[in-house]
N, C-alpha and C positions, 0 to 999 in steps of 0.2 A: 813635553808630556807624552808618554808612550800609551798607545791604545791597548787595552786589555784584550786578551784573546776573545772575549765575548763580543766586545765592540768591533773587532776586525771581522768576525763572522757576521755579525749584525749588519755592517756597512756592506759586505760583499753580498749578502742576501738582498739588501735593499737596492743595490746598484742594478743587479740582475732582474729583480722582480719588477723594478721601476720601467725597465726596458719592455718587459713581457706586458705590463700594464698598458703602456703606450699603444703597443701592437693590438692588444684587445679592444681598446677604445676605437682604433682606426677600423678593425674588422667589424665592430658593432655598428659603427656609423655607416659604413659601406653597406652592410646588409639591410639597414634600416632605409636606405635610399636607392635600393635596387629592386628587382623583381622578387627578391627573397624576403622582403619586408613582411608581408602578410604571413608567410610560412613561419618565419622567425617568431612573430608575435603570438601566433597560434601555439607554438611550442611553449613559449613562456607562460601561456595561460592554460596549458594542459595540466590537469589534475593528476597528482601522483599520491599514493597512499591508501588508507582505508578509512571507511566511514566509522568502523569500530574505534571507539575511544576519541572520535572526532579528529582524525589525523588524515584527512583528505584535503590536501592544499595544492595550489598551483605551483609550478616550477618556480615562478618569480617569488612566491612566499617562502619556499623552502630555502632560496638562496638568501633572500634579505632577512628572514627570521630565524632560519635554521643554521645555515653556514656562517652568517655573520655573528651568531652567538659564539662560535668557535673562534672567530676573529677577535671578539671582545673578551674571550677567556684568555687569548694570548696577550691582549693589551693589559688586562687585569694582572697577569703574572708579571709582566714587565713592570708596571707600577709598583707592586708589592715588592719586588726585588730591588728596584731603585730606592724605595723608602727605607729598606731594611739594610742593604749593604752597598748600594750604589751612589749615583751622584745626588740623590735626594736624601741621603741618610745623614749628612752633615749639613747643619743649618747654614754654615757659611757658604758651602758650595751650591747648596740648593736655593738660597735666597734669590739669586740673579734669575734663573730660569723660572722660578715661580712668580716673581714679579713681572718678568717679561711675558709669560704665558697670560697672567691676568690682564695685562694691558692689551695683549693680543686678542683677548676674547671680548674685553669690555668696549673698546674703541670701535671695532667693527660693528658690534651689536647696536651701538649708538648711532653710527652712520646709517646702518640700514633702518633703524627705526625712525630717523629723521626724515627718511624719504617715504616711509611706508606707514607711519603711525595712524593715519586717517584713511588707509586703503584696505581693500580686501586681502592684501598680502602681508599684513602686519604679524601673521602667525610665524612667518618665516624668519624672524629676527635672529635666530640662532644659526642660520645657514652660513654666514661669513665668519663665525667664530671658530671654525673647525680648521686644523691643519692636517693634511695627508702625510702621515710619517713615512710611508714608503716612497712616494715621489720626491718629497723634500730631501730625504736622506740620499735618494738615488742621484739627484742633481748635484749635491755636494760631494758625494763619493766620486763623481766623474771628473771633479776639479783636482783630485789627488793631492799632491804636496803644495798646491796653490794655496790651500787653507790649513791653518794650524790645527792639530788634533783637538785642542782645547775647544775650539769653535764648533767642531763636529759633534763633540760631546754635549755642548751647551744646546745645540740644536736638538739633539736626541732627547735631553731631559726636557726642554721646552715643549717638544711635541708630545711627550709622555703626560706632562702636566695638562696640556691642552686637551689630550684624549680623556683625562680624568674629568675635566670640566665639562666636555661634551656628554659624557656618561651621566653625570649629575643632572645636566639640563634636560637629557632625554627622559630620565627617570621622573623628574619633577614637573615638567612642562609639557611633555607630549604623551599624556595618558588621558584618554577621554572618560572612561568609567572603570570602576573597579569591582571585581567579584572578590568580595572579602573572604568568602570560604576558601577559594583557590589561593589567595594571597596568605591566608592563615596557614595553609598547608606548606606554602613556600617557607614561612617563618619556621615551622616545625622541622623541615628538611635542613634549613640553614643551622638551626641549633644542633642538629644531629652531626652536621659536618664540622662545626666548631668543637664539639665534644670529641670527635675523632682526632682533630688536631691536637687538643690539649691532652688527649691520653697517648699521644706519640705514634699513632697509627701511620705508617709510611707507604702501604701498598696503595698505589694510584687508583686501583679498581674500586677501593672502598669509598672513594671520592667521586669517580666519574659516573658510577651507576646512580647513586643518589642525584648527581649533577643532571642526568637525563630527565629524572622525575621533576627536579627543580625547573628544568626548561619548560616542560609540558605544563606544569601548573602556573608558572609565570606567564606563559603564552595565553593561558585561559583566564588569567586574573585581569587582564586589561593593560597591565604594565608591559612595555615592550620586551620580548623574550630574551633579547641580547643582554639585558641586565643580569639574567641568570649567569651568564658566563663569567661576569665580573665578580659576583657574589662567590661563585664556586673558586675562582682564582685566589681570593683573599683567604680562603680556608685551607689552600694547599700548603703543607708545612715546608719551611725552608730552614737554612742554618747559616752561620757566618763562617763555616769551615771552608777553606781552600783545597782541601784534600779530599773530602767526602762530598759527593754530588748529592744535593737534596732532591726530594720528589718534585719541588717547584722547578728547580733547574732542569731536571730530567724531562718534565712534561713540556717545558718552554723550548728546550732543543728539539723535541719530537715534533713541535707544532709549527716551527719557523718554516720548514719546507712546504707543507701542504697549505698553510695560510698565505705564504708569499707567492707560491706558484700554481695554486689551485683555486683557493677560495676568492681571494682578491681579484684574480683575472676573470673568474666566473661573475663576480659582482660587477665588474667593469662591462663585460659582455651583456649582461642582463639589464644594466640600467643607463647605458649610453646610446641605446638604440633610438636616436632621436631622428625622426623623419623631417627634413628641412622643407617645411611647407611655406608657401608665400605669406599666409596669414600670420605666422609666427614673427617673420621678420618685419612685416608691416606695423606691428605693434610692439617691436621688440625694445624700443627705447622708451621705457616706462620706469615708474618708481621701483618695480621688483628688480629689473636687471640693473638699474643705477645703484640700488642699495647693495646688491650682491658684489658686483664688480667693485664699487667704491669701498665697501667693507673689506674684501679680501686683498685688493691691490693697493689700497691707500691706507685702510684702517689697520691692517696687520702690522705693516712696517712702522707706522706712526705709533701705535699702541705699544709694540714691543720695545721700541727705542725710547719712548717718553717714560715708561715705567722703569726701564733699566737705567736711564739717566737719573731719575729720582732716587732709586735704591742706591746708586753709586755715590751720588752727591750727599745723601744722608749717612754714607759710610756703613750701609747695611750689606753692601755686595761689592765685588770688584769685577772689572773687565776680565773675560777669559784671557789666559796667558798668550802673550805674543799676538794679540789682536788689538784693533783700533775701531773707532766709531764707523768708519767707512765699511769695515767688514761686518760690523754689527747691523748696518743698513742692508747689506747684501742678505744676510741671514734672515732679517725681517721680511724681505721680499720673498725668500724661499718659503718661509712659513705662511705666506699668502696662497700657496698651493693647496686649495681646499679639497678638491676632487672627491675621493672616497667618502669621507666623513661628511662634507658639505652636501653631496648627492643624497647621502643616507638620512641627513636631517630633513632635506627638501621633501623626501618621500613621506616622512612623518608629518611634516608641517602641512602639506597639501594632498592628503589621501584622495585617490580617485579623481583628481583634477588634472588630467593628462597634459592638457595645454599649458598649465601653469607650471607643471613638472618640467616640461620640455624647455621653456623659456628659463627656468631655474637652472637646469643642466647645461644649456648653452651659456648662460652667463658664468656659471662656475667654470666651464671649460675655457672660456675667453680669459677670465680673470686668473685662473691657474697658469695658463701659457704665458700671459703677460708678466705675472709675478715670477715664474720660473726663468724666463729669459732675462729679465732685469736682474734678478738675483745672481744668475750664472755670470752675466757680463760684468757686474761690479766686482764680484769676487775673483773672476778669471783675469781681469786686467788690473787688479789691485797690486801695488808694489809689495813684493814678498818681504816678510820680516827677516832678520838676519838669522834667527834660530827658532826652531819649533820644539 
């Protein structure tokens, strides 16, 4: 199976951005545990903006609510393209990554909840459901021809379905209160965007300008502002033509570089600045850390492969070409790299609870490193198929 031009570019970007993400994590951890810690934290808490229209937020909020909305815009574009013309457009091809992603979300959540159902940490049940698409694809890209292309595409599709699941969870379960007037305005803007789509408008500015207002009112509605990026993405027009580039494909191509090499590294810098204090490690082995590590490191691979086995056994799907169950286990472990999405969910689950956030972040980092190394080793030393 040959990789399309899109996937070749996608994996190239993922490999490079994954390396940059690792560097940013190390820099953030270093700054948080040196004399720069206080200055760095003060920088993150510095307000930028204007009180006019209530747009005066800290650097941290601009990164997590503003820049991450652009990240979710890109995720939404990828999901829509895959549903219309990619790996998720054909039910036969889509069934395996869909079932695998469902198992990879359900089993980790159950494992986490089994540890935390009667604790103060129960609201974090969605933390181990997430897969970091950049890191997981970066690791599998490093393996080169040791892994069949079909397996790389399977992981991409799985991660995209996983992101869609995370978006739904954030919208449904991590909203405290709703300003119905702001939400109503969001509905009106969405209708306008749909009308633009249906009338054949292709100028991206006609979508992006209302999209800014959609983000503003979504932020003030109480629903997390990043959802605005996904709604906007699903209204951007596309086509099935291989000769004419659609507005969706144009925007997707333009966003890949800034998202991969600016937005995600900034998110890593702003959210992995964990100060390793004695108190954190004294109480580290607790239901929260066990639920996160167990969910990501054990639950992901178990859920993905169990649901994949059932789908294949019921003849609803087939294994990716030139792959075997050992390789599926390797991919399952790579999907346990939660990082960006898991940290993002932990911020929503435990707002203003810095110590709990830090324990969550350390647990996510440990689980992601364990999952990444295990998945890499399984795939690296697996016997190569005779043909890809």
